[in-house]
DSSP file (Angstrom, degrees, kcal/mol; ACC not computed):
  #  RESIDUE AA STRUCTURE BP1 BP2  ACC     N-H-->O    O-->H-N    N-H-->O    O-->H-N    TCO  KAPPA ALPHA  PHI   PSI    X-CA   Y-CA   Z-CA
    1    1 A M              0   0    0      0, 0.0    16,-1.5     0, 0.0     2,-0.2   0.000 360.0 360.0 360.0 137.2   84.0  113.8  105.4
    2    2 A G        -     0   0    0     14,-0.3     2,-0.3     2,-0.0    14,-0.1  -0.772 360.0-147.5-133.4 179.9   82.7  110.9  103.4
    3    3 A A  E     -A   14   0A   0     11,-2.2    11,-3.3    -2,-0.2     2,-0.4  -0.998  12.6-159.5-154.6 148.3   83.2  107.2  103.4
    4    4 A L  E     -A   13   0A   0     -2,-0.3     2,-0.4     9,-0.2     9,-0.2  -1.000  19.2-155.9-123.6 128.3   83.3  104.1  101.2
    5    5 A F  E     -A   12   0A   0      7,-2.5     6,-2.0    -2,-0.4     7,-1.3  -0.878   8.1-162.5-107.8 139.3   82.7  100.7  102.9
    6    6 A Y  E     +A   10   0A   0     -2,-0.4     4,-0.2     4,-0.2    36,-0.0  -0.971  27.9 144.7-126.2 131.7   84.1   97.6  101.4
    7    7 A G  S    S-     0   0    0      2,-2.4     3,-0.1    -2,-0.4    -1,-0.1   0.330  93.7 -23.3-119.4 -99.6   83.1   93.9  102.0
    8    8 A D  S    S-     0   0    0      1,-0.2     2,-0.3    34,-0.1    35,-0.1   0.700 142.6  -6.0 -80.6 -24.6   83.3   91.7   98.9
    9    9 A R  S    S-     0   0    0     33,-0.1    -2,-2.4    -4,-0.1     2,-0.8  -0.890 103.1 -63.5-154.1 175.2   82.9   94.9   96.9
   10   10 A V  E     +A    6   0A   0     -2,-0.3    -4,-0.2    -4,-0.2     3,-0.1  -0.646  59.2 164.9 -71.3 113.1   82.2   98.6   97.6
   11   11 A D  E     +     0   0A   0     -6,-2.0     2,-0.4    -2,-0.8    -1,-0.2   0.573  55.7  40.0-111.0 -12.3   78.7   98.3   99.1
   12   12 A T  E     -A    5   0A   0     -7,-1.3    -7,-2.5     2,-0.0     2,-0.5  -0.982  54.3-176.9-142.5 128.5   78.2  101.7  100.7
   13   13 A V  E     -A    4   0A   0     -2,-0.4    -9,-0.2    -9,-0.2    -3,-0.0  -0.988   3.3-173.9-123.0 120.8   79.1  105.2   99.5
   14   14 A I  E     -A    3   0A   0    -11,-3.3   -11,-2.2    -2,-0.5     3,-0.1  -0.944  26.1-131.1-113.7 108.4   78.5  108.1  101.8
   15   15 A P        -     0   0    0      0, 0.0     2,-0.1     0, 0.0    40,-0.1  -0.164  32.4 -91.0 -60.2 151.6   79.2  111.4  100.0
   16   16 A A        +     0   0    0    -14,-0.1     2,-0.3     0, 0.0   -14,-0.3  -0.400  58.6 151.0 -67.1 134.9   81.3  114.0  101.7
   17   17 A R        -     0   0    0    -16,-1.5     2,-0.2    -2,-0.1    -3,-0.0  -0.901  35.5-113.9-149.1 175.0   79.5  116.5  103.9
   18   18 A G        +     0   0    0     -2,-0.3     4,-0.3     4,-0.0     3,-0.1  -0.670  56.9  66.3-111.4 168.5   80.3  118.6  106.9
   19   19 A G  S  > S-     0   0    0     -2,-0.2     4,-1.7     2,-0.1     5,-0.1   0.021  78.6 -87.9 105.0 154.1   79.1  118.7  110.4
   20   20 A R  H  > S+     0   0    0      1,-0.2     4,-2.5     2,-0.2     5,-0.2   0.881 121.2  56.3 -63.1 -41.9   78.9  116.7  113.6
   21   21 A R  H  > S+     0   0    0      1,-0.2     4,-2.1     2,-0.2    -1,-0.2   0.874 106.1  51.4 -60.8 -37.4   75.7  114.9  112.6
   22   22 A H  H  > S+     0   0    0     -4,-0.3     4,-2.3     2,-0.2    -1,-0.2   0.916 109.5  49.1 -67.5 -42.1   77.3  113.7  109.4
   23   23 A V  H  X S+     0   0    0     -4,-1.7     4,-2.5     1,-0.2    -2,-0.2   0.920 111.9  49.3 -61.9 -43.1   80.3  112.2  111.2
   24   24 A L  H  X S+     0   0    0     -4,-2.5     4,-2.5     1,-0.2    -1,-0.2   0.865 108.6  54.1 -63.9 -35.7   77.9  110.5  113.7
   25   25 A H  H  X S+     0   0    0     -4,-2.1     4,-2.5     2,-0.2    -2,-0.2   0.926 109.1  47.7 -62.5 -45.3   75.9  109.1  110.7
   26   26 A I  H  X S+     0   0    0     -4,-2.3     4,-2.4     1,-0.2    -2,-0.2   0.931 113.0  48.2 -62.3 -45.6   79.1  107.6  109.2
   27   27 A L  H  X S+     0   0    0     -4,-2.5     4,-2.5     1,-0.2    -1,-0.2   0.904 111.2  50.7 -62.2 -41.0   80.1  106.1  112.6
   28   28 A S  H  X S+     0   0    0     -4,-2.5     4,-1.6     1,-0.2    -1,-0.2   0.925 111.3  47.4 -62.5 -45.0   76.6  104.7  113.0
   29   29 A R  H  < S+     0   0    0     -4,-2.5     4,-0.3     1,-0.2    -1,-0.2   0.880 112.0  51.4 -63.3 -38.0   76.7  103.1  109.6
   30   30 A M  H >< S+     0   0    0     -4,-2.4     3,-0.9     1,-0.2    -2,-0.2   0.922 112.8  44.3 -64.9 -44.3   80.1  101.7  110.2
   31   31 A L  H 3< S+     0   0    0     -4,-2.5    -1,-0.2     1,-0.2    -2,-0.2   0.733 111.6  53.4 -74.7 -22.6   79.1  100.1  113.5
   32   32 A S  T 3< S+     0   0    0     -4,-1.6    -1,-0.2    -5,-0.2    -2,-0.2   0.371  77.0 123.9 -95.7   5.6   75.8   98.7  112.2
   33   33 A R    <   -     0   0    0     -3,-0.9     2,-0.1    -4,-0.3     3,-0.1  -0.438  66.9-115.1 -65.9 136.4   77.4   96.9  109.2
   34   34 A P        -     0   0    0      0, 0.0     2,-0.2     0, 0.0    -1,-0.1  -0.392  34.6 -98.3 -70.2 150.8   76.5   93.2  109.3
   35   35 A E        -     0   0    0      1,-0.1     2,-0.5    -2,-0.1     0, 0.0  -0.509  37.0-127.0 -69.5 132.7   79.4   90.7  109.8
   36   36 A Q        -     0   0    0     -2,-0.2     2,-0.4    -3,-0.1     3,-0.1  -0.703  29.5-175.5 -83.4 126.9   80.6   89.3  106.5
   37   37 A R        +     0   0    0     -2,-0.5    75,-0.1     1,-0.1    74,-0.1  -0.983  63.9   1.8-123.7 135.4   80.7   85.5  106.4
   38   38 A G  S    S+     0   0    0     -2,-0.4    74,-0.2     1,-0.2    -1,-0.1   0.830  87.0 157.9  65.5  33.9   82.0   83.4  103.6
   39   39 A S        -     0   0    0     72,-2.0    -1,-0.2    71,-0.2     3,-0.1  -0.344  43.4 -98.9 -85.3 170.8   83.1   86.3  101.4
   40   40 A A        -     0   0    0      1,-0.2    -1,-0.1    -2,-0.1     3,-0.1  -0.273  55.6 -71.0 -78.7 171.7   85.6   86.2   98.7
   41   41 A A        -     0   0    0      1,-0.1    -1,-0.2    -2,-0.1     2,-0.1  -0.316  60.5 -96.2 -63.2 147.5   89.2   87.4   99.1
   42   42 A T        -     0   0    0     26,-0.3    28,-2.5    -3,-0.1     2,-0.4  -0.425  34.6-167.6 -66.9 136.9   89.7   91.1   99.5
   43   43 A D    >>  -     0   0    0     26,-0.2     3,-1.2   -35,-0.1     4,-0.9  -0.855   5.9-174.2-127.8  94.8   90.6   93.0   96.4
   44   44 A L  H 3> S+     0   0    0     -2,-0.4     4,-2.8    26,-0.3     5,-0.2   0.735  77.6  74.8 -62.1 -22.5   91.7   96.5   97.3
   45   45 A K  H 3> S+     0   0    0     25,-0.2     4,-2.6     1,-0.2    -1,-0.3   0.903  94.1  51.5 -57.8 -41.2   91.9   97.5   93.6
   46   46 A D  H <> S+     0   0    0     -3,-1.2     4,-2.4     2,-0.2    -1,-0.2   0.929 111.5  46.7 -60.7 -46.0   88.1   97.6   93.5
   47   47 A L  H  X S+     0   0    0     -4,-0.9     4,-2.1     1,-0.2    -2,-0.2   0.922 114.1  47.0 -63.0 -45.0   88.0  100.0   96.5
   48   48 A L  H  X S+     0   0    0     -4,-2.8     4,-1.9     2,-0.2    -1,-0.2   0.876 112.1  50.1 -68.2 -37.3   90.7  102.2   95.2
   49   49 A Q  H  X S+     0   0    0     -4,-2.6     4,-1.5    -5,-0.2    -1,-0.2   0.919 110.7  49.6 -65.5 -42.4   89.1  102.4   91.7
   50   50 A A  H  X S+     0   0    0     -4,-2.4     4,-2.1    -5,-0.2    -2,-0.2   0.893 108.3  54.6 -62.3 -38.4   85.8  103.3   93.2
   51   51 A S  H  X S+     0   0    0     -4,-2.1     4,-2.2     1,-0.2    -1,-0.2   0.908 104.6  53.5 -61.1 -42.1   87.5  106.0   95.3
   52   52 A R  H  < S+     0   0    0     -4,-1.9    -1,-0.2     1,-0.2    -2,-0.2   0.856 114.1  42.7 -61.2 -34.5   89.0  107.5   92.2
   53   53 A Q  H  < S+     0   0    0     -4,-1.5    -1,-0.2     1,-0.1    -2,-0.2   0.797 117.5  44.1 -82.0 -29.8   85.5  107.8   90.6
   54   54 A V  H  < S+     0   0    0     -4,-2.1    -2,-0.2    -5,-0.1    -3,-0.2   0.791  95.3  75.8 -89.9 -30.0   83.6  109.0   93.7
   55   55 A I     <  -     0   0    0     -4,-2.2    -1,-0.1    -5,-0.2     4,-0.1  -0.741  59.1-175.0 -90.8 107.0   86.0  111.7   95.1
   56   56 A P        +     0   0    0      0, 0.0     2,-0.3     0, 0.0    -1,-0.2   0.773  60.3  31.1 -77.8 -27.6   85.5  114.7   92.8
   57   57 A R  S    S-     0   0    0      1,-0.1    26,-0.0     0, 0.0     0, 0.0  -0.851 101.3 -67.2-131.2 165.6   88.2  117.1   94.1
   58   58 A R        +     0   0    0     -2,-0.3     2,-0.3    26,-0.1    26,-0.2  -0.214  67.2 158.7 -52.4 132.4   91.6  117.0   95.8
   59   59 A S        -     0   0    0     24,-0.1    26,-2.3    -4,-0.1     2,-0.6  -0.920  49.6-100.7-148.0 168.2   91.2  115.5   99.2
   60   60 A I  E     -b   85   0B   0     -2,-0.3     2,-0.5    24,-0.2    26,-0.2  -0.911  42.8-161.4 -93.5 122.0   92.9  113.7  102.0
   61   61 A V  E     -b   86   0B   0     24,-3.2    26,-3.0    -2,-0.6     2,-0.6  -0.926   8.1-158.1-113.0 122.1   92.0  110.0  101.6
   62   62 A F  E     -b   87   0B   0     -2,-0.5     2,-0.7    24,-0.2    26,-0.2  -0.887   3.8-165.3 -98.0 119.4   92.4  107.6  104.5
   63   63 A V  E     -b   88   0B   0     24,-2.3    26,-2.4    -2,-0.6     2,-0.7  -0.918   7.7-169.1-104.7 108.8   92.7  104.0  103.4
   64   64 A V  E     +b   89   0B   0     -2,-0.7     2,-0.3    24,-0.2    26,-0.2  -0.882  32.4 116.7-104.8 114.5   92.1  101.9  106.5
   65   65 A S  E    S-b   90   0B   0     24,-2.4    26,-2.4    -2,-0.7    -2,-0.1  -0.970  72.1-117.1-162.5 167.8   93.0   98.2  105.9
   66   66 A D        -     0   0    0     -2,-0.3     3,-0.1    24,-0.2    24,-0.1   0.528  50.2-135.1 -88.7  -9.1   95.2   95.4  106.8
   67   67 A F        +     0   0    0      1,-0.2     2,-0.9    -3,-0.0    23,-0.0   0.736  59.4 138.5  59.6  27.0   96.4   95.5  103.2
   68   68 A I        +     0   0    0      3,-0.0     2,-0.3   -25,-0.0   -26,-0.3  -0.894  34.2 135.3 -96.8 105.2   96.2   91.8  102.8
   69   69 A S        -     0   0    0     -2,-0.9   -26,-0.2    -3,-0.1     3,-0.1  -0.894  63.7 -77.5-146.0 166.0   94.6   91.6   99.4
   70   70 A T        -     0   0    0    -28,-2.5     3,-0.4    -2,-0.3   -26,-0.3  -0.463  67.3 -93.9 -64.0 147.7   94.8   90.0   96.0
   71   71 A P  S    S+     0   0    0      0, 0.0    -1,-0.1     0, 0.0   -26,-0.1  -0.150  98.1  61.7 -63.4 159.0   97.7   91.4   94.1
   72   72 A G        +     0   0    0     -3,-0.1     4,-0.4   -28,-0.0     3,-0.2   0.421  65.9 103.8 109.7   0.8   97.4   94.3   91.6
   73   73 A W     >  +     0   0    0     -3,-0.4     4,-2.0     1,-0.2     5,-0.2   0.643  60.9  82.0 -85.8 -15.2   96.1   97.1   93.8
   74   74 A E  H  > S+     0   0    0      1,-0.2     4,-1.9     2,-0.2    -1,-0.2   0.880  89.7  48.9 -62.6 -42.4   99.5   98.9   94.0
   75   75 A G  H  > S+     0   0    0      1,-0.2     4,-2.1     2,-0.2    -1,-0.2   0.875 110.2  51.4 -65.6 -37.9   99.1  100.7   90.6
   76   76 A T  H  > S+     0   0    0     -4,-0.4     4,-2.3     2,-0.2    -1,-0.2   0.865 107.9  53.0 -67.7 -36.1   95.7  102.0   91.5
   77   77 A L  H  X S+     0   0    0     -4,-2.0     4,-2.2     2,-0.2    -2,-0.2   0.910 108.2  51.0 -62.9 -41.8   97.0  103.3   94.8
   78   78 A A  H  X S+     0   0    0     -4,-1.9     4,-0.9     2,-0.2    -2,-0.2   0.900 109.9  49.4 -63.2 -40.7   99.7  105.2   92.9
   79   79 A L  H >X S+     0   0    0     -4,-2.1     4,-0.7     1,-0.2     3,-0.5   0.903 111.5  48.8 -64.4 -41.0   97.0  106.7   90.5
   80   80 A L  H >X S+     0   0    0     -4,-2.3     4,-2.2     1,-0.2     3,-0.8   0.876 107.6  55.8 -64.4 -37.7   94.9  107.8   93.5
   81   81 A A  H 3< S+     0   0    0     -4,-2.2    -1,-0.2     1,-0.2    -2,-0.2   0.687  94.5  68.3 -71.4 -18.4   98.0  109.3   95.1
   82   82 A R  H << S+     0   0    0     -4,-0.9    -1,-0.2    -3,-0.5    -2,-0.2   0.856 115.7  24.5 -67.1 -32.9   98.6  111.5   92.0
   83   83 A R  H << S+     0   0    0     -3,-0.8     2,-0.3    -4,-0.7    -2,-0.2   0.753 125.7  40.5-101.7 -30.9   95.5  113.5   92.7
   84   84 A H  S  < S-     0   0    0     -4,-2.2     2,-0.6   -26,-0.2   -24,-0.2  -0.783  79.5-111.0-121.0 159.7   94.9  113.1   96.5
   85   85 A E  E     -b   60   0B   0    -26,-2.3   -24,-3.2    -2,-0.3     2,-0.5  -0.828  41.1-152.8 -86.9 125.0   97.0  113.0   99.6
   86   86 A I  E     -b   61   0B   0     -2,-0.6     2,-0.6   -26,-0.2    64,-0.5  -0.850  18.6-171.1-107.5 132.4   96.8  109.4  100.8
   87   87 A V  E     -b   62   0B   0    -26,-3.0   -24,-2.3    -2,-0.5     2,-0.9  -0.962  13.8-157.5-117.2 110.2   97.2  108.3  104.4
   88   88 A A  E     -bc  63 151B   0     62,-0.8    64,-3.3    -2,-0.6     2,-0.8  -0.790   5.7-164.6 -91.6 107.9   97.4  104.5  104.5
   89   89 A V  E     -bc  64 152B   0    -26,-2.4   -24,-2.4    -2,-0.9     2,-0.6  -0.836   8.4-158.4 -96.8 111.2   96.3  103.3  107.9
   90   90 A R  E     -bc  65 153B   0     62,-3.0    64,-3.2    -2,-0.8     2,-0.5  -0.804   4.2-159.2 -99.3 122.7   97.5   99.8  108.4
   91   91 A L        +     0   0    0    -26,-2.4     2,-0.3    -2,-0.6    62,-0.0  -0.838  26.9 153.1 -97.0 131.8   95.8   97.6  110.9
   92   92 A Y        -     0   0    0     -2,-0.5    65,-0.7    63,-0.2     3,-0.0  -0.985  38.1-137.7-154.1 164.6   97.7   94.6  112.0
   93   93 A D    >   -     0   0    0     -2,-0.3     3,-2.7    63,-0.2     4,-0.3  -0.987  25.1-129.9-122.0 133.9   98.3   92.1  114.8
   94   94 A P  G >> S+     0   0    0      0, 0.0     3,-1.8     0, 0.0     4,-1.5   0.771 106.6  69.5 -55.7 -24.8  101.8   91.0  115.8
   95   95 A L  G 34 S+     0   0    0      1,-0.3    -3,-0.0     2,-0.2     0, 0.0   0.673  87.8  65.3 -68.4 -14.2  100.6   87.4  115.6
   96   96 A E  G <4 S+     0   0    0     -3,-2.7    -1,-0.3     1,-0.1     3,-0.1   0.615 106.1  43.8 -78.1 -11.6  100.3   87.9  111.8
   97   97 A M  T <4 S+     0   0    0     -3,-1.8     2,-0.3     1,-0.3    36,-0.2   0.796 128.3   9.4 -99.9 -37.3  104.1   88.3  111.7
   98   98 A E     <  -     0   0    0     -4,-1.5    -1,-0.3    35,-0.1    29,-0.1  -0.946  69.0-138.8-151.4 123.3  105.3   85.5  114.0
   99   99 A L        -     0   0    0     -2,-0.3     2,-0.1    27,-0.3    31,-0.1  -0.621  19.4-132.6 -83.3 137.0  103.4   82.7  115.5
  100  100 A P        -     0   0    0      0, 0.0     2,-1.3     0, 0.0     3,-0.1  -0.461  32.7 -96.7 -79.1 161.9  104.0   81.6  119.1
  101  101 A D        +     0   0    0      1,-0.2    20,-0.2    -2,-0.1    22,-0.0  -0.677  66.5 142.2 -81.1  95.5  104.5   78.0  120.0
  102  102 A L        -     0   0    0     -2,-1.3     2,-0.2     1,-0.4    -1,-0.2   0.361  53.6-125.1-116.6   1.0  101.0   77.1  121.2
  103  103 A G        -     0   0    0     -3,-0.1    17,-2.6     2,-0.0     2,-0.5  -0.600  66.6  -1.1  90.1-152.4  100.7   73.6  119.8
  104  104 A L  E    S+D  119   0C   0     15,-0.3     2,-0.3    -2,-0.2    15,-0.2  -0.654  73.9 170.2 -83.1 123.5   97.9   72.3  117.6
  105  105 A L  E     -D  118   0C   0     13,-3.0    13,-3.2    -2,-0.5     2,-0.5  -0.899  33.3-128.9-131.4 157.6   95.3   75.0  116.8
  106  106 A V  E     -D  117   0C   0     -2,-0.3     2,-0.4    11,-0.2    11,-0.2  -0.950  26.7-164.4-105.8 124.6   92.4   75.5  114.5
  107  107 A F  E     -D  116   0C   0      9,-3.1     9,-2.4    -2,-0.5     2,-0.5  -0.871   5.5-153.4-108.6 143.4   92.5   78.7  112.5
  108  108 A Q  E     -D  115   0C   0     -2,-0.4     2,-0.3     7,-0.2     7,-0.2  -0.972  21.0-123.7-117.2 126.5   89.5   80.2  110.6
  109  109 A D     >  -     0   0    0      5,-3.0     4,-2.1    -2,-0.5     5,-0.0  -0.521  17.5-143.8 -66.1 124.8   90.0   82.4  107.6
  110  110 A A  T  4 S+     0   0    0     -2,-0.3   -71,-0.2     1,-0.2    -1,-0.2   0.767  94.4  38.1 -65.1 -26.0   88.3   85.7  108.4
  111  111 A E  T  4 S+     0   0    0    -73,-0.1   -72,-2.0   -74,-0.1    -1,-0.2   0.898 128.9  24.7 -92.2 -46.8   87.1   86.2  104.9
  112  112 A T  T  4 S-     0   0    0    -74,-0.2    -2,-0.2   -75,-0.1     3,-0.1   0.687  90.8-130.2 -95.8 -19.1   86.2   82.8  103.6
  113  113 A G     <  +     0   0    0     -4,-2.1    -3,-0.1     1,-0.3   -76,-0.0   0.452  52.8 153.3  82.3  -0.4   85.4   81.0  106.8
  114  114 A D        -     0   0    0     -6,-0.1    -5,-3.0     1,-0.1     2,-0.3  -0.334  35.7-139.4 -64.0 143.8   87.7   78.1  105.9
  115  115 A L  E     -D  108   0C   0     -7,-0.2     2,-0.3    -3,-0.1    -7,-0.2  -0.828  20.5-179.0-106.2 145.0   89.2   76.1  108.8
  116  116 A A  E     -D  107   0C   0     -9,-2.4    -9,-3.1    -2,-0.3     2,-0.4  -0.993  24.4-132.9-143.8 135.9   92.7   74.8  108.9
  117  117 A W  E     -D  106   0C   0     -2,-0.3     2,-0.4   -11,-0.2   -11,-0.2  -0.746  28.5-171.5 -84.5 132.4   94.6   72.8  111.6
  118  118 A V  E     -D  105   0C   0    -13,-3.2   -13,-3.0    -2,-0.4     2,-1.1  -0.992  20.9-148.4-130.9 128.8   98.0   74.3  112.3
  119  119 A D  E >   +D  104   0C   0     -2,-0.4     3,-1.3   -15,-0.2   -15,-0.3  -0.789  17.7 178.0 -94.9  94.7  100.8   72.8  114.4
  120  120 A T  T 3  S+     0   0    0    -17,-2.6    -1,-0.2    -2,-1.1   -16,-0.1   0.573  74.0  72.7 -75.5  -7.2  102.4   75.9  115.8
  121  121 A H  T 3  S+     0   0    0    -20,-0.2     2,-0.7   -18,-0.1    -1,-0.3   0.726  73.4  97.7 -75.2 -20.9  104.8   73.6  117.8
  122  122 A D    <>  -     0   0    0     -3,-1.3     4,-2.2     1,-0.2     5,-0.2  -0.580  62.8-160.7 -72.5 108.8  106.6   72.8  114.5
  123  123 A R  H  > S+     0   0    0     -2,-0.7     4,-2.2     1,-0.2    -1,-0.2   0.859  89.6  55.0 -60.5 -37.7  109.6   75.1  114.4
  124  124 A G  H  > S+     0   0    0      2,-0.2     4,-2.4     1,-0.2    -1,-0.2   0.904 107.7  49.2 -63.1 -41.8  110.0   74.7  110.6
  125  125 A F  H  > S+     0   0    0      1,-0.2     4,-2.8     2,-0.2    -2,-0.2   0.929 110.5  50.2 -62.9 -44.9  106.4   75.8  110.1
  126  126 A R  H  X S+     0   0    0     -4,-2.2     4,-2.4     1,-0.2   -27,-0.3   0.877 110.9  49.8 -62.4 -37.0  106.8   78.9  112.3
  127  127 A K  H  X S+     0   0    0     -4,-2.2     4,-2.4     2,-0.2    -1,-0.2   0.920 112.2  47.0 -67.3 -42.8  110.0   79.8  110.4
  128  128 A R  H  X S+     0   0    0     -4,-2.4     4,-2.5     2,-0.2    -2,-0.2   0.899 112.4  50.9 -63.8 -40.1  108.2   79.4  107.0
  129  129 A F  H  X S+     0   0    0     -4,-2.8     4,-2.4     2,-0.2    -2,-0.2   0.937 111.8  46.4 -61.6 -47.8  105.3   81.5  108.4
  130  130 A A  H  X S+     0   0    0     -4,-2.4     4,-2.3     2,-0.2    -2,-0.2   0.875 112.3  51.1 -64.0 -37.9  107.7   84.3  109.6
  131  131 A A  H  X S+     0   0    0     -4,-2.4     4,-2.3     2,-0.2    -1,-0.2   0.916 110.8  47.9 -65.8 -42.6  109.5   84.2  106.2
  132  132 A A  H  X S+     0   0    0     -4,-2.5     4,-2.3     2,-0.2    -2,-0.2   0.911 112.0  49.9 -63.8 -41.4  106.3   84.5  104.3
  133  133 A A  H  X S+     0   0    0     -4,-2.4     4,-2.4   -36,-0.2    -2,-0.2   0.892 109.5  52.1 -63.3 -39.4  105.2   87.4  106.6
  134  134 A G  H  X S+     0   0    0     -4,-2.3     4,-2.4     2,-0.2    -2,-0.2   0.901 109.5  48.6 -62.9 -41.5  108.6   89.1  106.0
  135  135 A R  H  X S+     0   0    0     -4,-2.3     4,-2.4     2,-0.2    -2,-0.2   0.907 111.4  50.1 -64.5 -41.0  108.2   88.8  102.2
  136  136 A R  H  X S+     0   0    0     -4,-2.3     4,-2.2     2,-0.2    -2,-0.2   0.900 111.0  49.8 -63.4 -40.5  104.6   90.3  102.5
  137  137 A E  H  X S+     0   0    0     -4,-2.4     4,-2.6     2,-0.2    -2,-0.2   0.922 111.0  48.5 -63.0 -45.4  106.0   93.1  104.6
  138  138 A A  H  X S+     0   0    0     -4,-2.4     4,-2.3     1,-0.2    -2,-0.2   0.913 112.2  48.6 -62.6 -43.1  108.7   93.9  102.1
  139  139 A A  H  X S+     0   0    0     -4,-2.4     4,-2.4     2,-0.2    -1,-0.2   0.888 111.6  50.5 -64.1 -38.7  106.3   93.9   99.2
  140  140 A L  H  X S+     0   0    0     -4,-2.2     4,-2.4     2,-0.2    -2,-0.2   0.921 110.0  48.8 -65.8 -44.7  103.9   96.1  101.2
  141  141 A R  H  X S+     0   0    0     -4,-2.6     4,-2.4     1,-0.2    -2,-0.2   0.902 112.5  49.4 -61.0 -40.8  106.7   98.6  101.9
  142  142 A T  H  X S+     0   0    0     -4,-2.3     4,-3.0     2,-0.2     5,-0.2   0.915 109.7  51.2 -64.4 -43.3  107.8   98.6   98.3
  143  143 A A  H  X S+     0   0    0     -4,-2.4     4,-1.8     2,-0.2    -2,-0.2   0.920 112.6  45.4 -61.4 -44.8  104.2   99.2   97.1
  144  144 A F  H  X>S+     0   0    0     -4,-2.4     5,-2.8     2,-0.2     4,-0.8   0.922 114.7  48.5 -64.2 -43.5  103.7  102.2   99.5
  145  145 A S  H ><5S+     0   0    0     -4,-2.4     3,-0.9     1,-0.2    -2,-0.2   0.927 111.0  49.6 -62.9 -45.9  107.1  103.6   98.4
  146  146 A D  H 3<5S+     0   0    0     -4,-3.0    -1,-0.2     1,-0.3    -2,-0.2   0.838 113.0  47.8 -62.7 -33.2  106.4  103.2   94.7
  147  147 A A  H 3<5S-     0   0    0     -4,-1.8    -1,-0.3    -5,-0.2    -2,-0.2   0.580 112.7-119.6 -83.6  -9.3  103.0  104.9   95.1
  148  148 A G  T <<5 +     0   0    0     -3,-0.9     2,-0.5    -4,-0.8    -3,-0.2   0.818  67.3 139.4  74.3  30.5  104.6  107.8   97.1
  149  149 A V      < -     0   0    0     -5,-2.8    -1,-0.3    -6,-0.2    -2,-0.2  -0.925  46.8-146.3-112.9 129.3  102.4  106.9  100.2
  150  150 A A        -     0   0    0    -64,-0.5   -62,-0.8    -2,-0.5     2,-0.1  -0.844  23.1-140.7 -92.8 117.9  103.7  107.0  103.7
  151  151 A P  E     -c   88   0B   0      0, 0.0     2,-0.5     0, 0.0   -62,-0.2  -0.428   9.3-155.7 -78.9 153.3  102.0  104.3  105.7
  152  152 A W  E     -c   89   0B   0    -64,-3.3   -62,-3.0    -2,-0.1     2,-0.4  -0.994  13.5-151.8-124.1 122.2  100.9  104.7  109.3
  153  153 A S  E     -c   90   0B   0     -2,-0.5   -62,-0.2   -64,-0.2   -64,-0.1  -0.745  16.3-119.3 -97.4 141.7  100.6  101.4  111.3
  154  154 A S        -     0   0    0    -64,-3.2     3,-0.1    -2,-0.4    -1,-0.1  -0.326  41.2 -91.0 -67.6 156.1   98.2  101.0  114.1
  155  155 A P        -     0   0    0      0, 0.0   -63,-0.2     0, 0.0    -1,-0.1  -0.420  61.1 -85.2 -61.1 148.0   99.6  100.2  117.5
  156  156 A P        -     0   0    0      0, 0.0     2,-0.2     0, 0.0   -63,-0.2  -0.249  49.3-104.1 -56.9 143.2   99.8   96.4  117.9
  157  157 A L        -     0   0    0    -65,-0.7     3,-0.1     1,-0.1   -66,-0.0  -0.463  26.8-162.2 -67.8 137.4   96.6   94.9  119.1
  158  158 A T  S    S+     0   0    0     -2,-0.2     2,-0.4    -3,-0.1    -1,-0.1   0.641  72.4  47.2 -97.6 -16.7   96.8   94.0  122.8
  159  159 A T        +     0   0    0      2,-0.0     2,-0.3     0, 0.0    -1,-0.1  -0.945  61.4 165.3-125.0 148.8   93.9   91.6  122.8
  160  160 A W        -     0   0    0     -2,-0.4     2,-0.4    -3,-0.1   -67,-0.0  -0.979  18.0-148.4-153.6 159.3   93.0   88.8  120.4
  161  161 A S        -     0   0    0     -2,-0.3     2,-0.4     2,-0.0    -2,-0.0  -0.961   4.6-163.7-133.2 151.4   90.6   85.9  120.4
  162  162 A M        -     0   0    0     -2,-0.4     2,-0.5   -55,-0.0   -55,-0.1  -0.979  17.8-132.5-131.2 145.5   90.7   82.5  118.8
  163  163 A R              0   0    0     -2,-0.4   -57,-0.2   -57,-0.2    -2,-0.0  -0.859 360.0 360.0 -99.3 130.6   87.9   80.0  118.3
  164  164 A F              0   0    0     -2,-0.5    -1,-0.1   -59,-0.1   -57,-0.1   0.381 360.0 360.0-109.0 360.0   88.5   76.5  119.3
């Protein structure tokens, strides 16, 4: 088992090895990563290209992401899937699909740190948000299908936090 960690870019490559100690090493490195603040938008294409270069032989590759990325990663995923078996593990929160009516809230972009006031009481805004999420879902399903990758979605998150 090996790992590639991605923040703004691929910043950690742990070559594949066997054994319990190696798995514990990967978990330790994963848990000790510093929190990214003010980073650029995620570009999965960089991660997938690095994966193609780092993984020397046929492998099972787990791509764990929310798959919210700058466009253009789909072709690289398809190229990676030609050589490897890909398991796309998608992390998501149901609130990313449909906003509840909670009134005026401040949202912080997890990647850039930008703040935005959002009136979730506005029914029109919630409909536009849900429509945009639906389009993103459809594009994601198409990308996985075109690449020949079957996605696995995480169970919906049961807890969430917001900063006020």
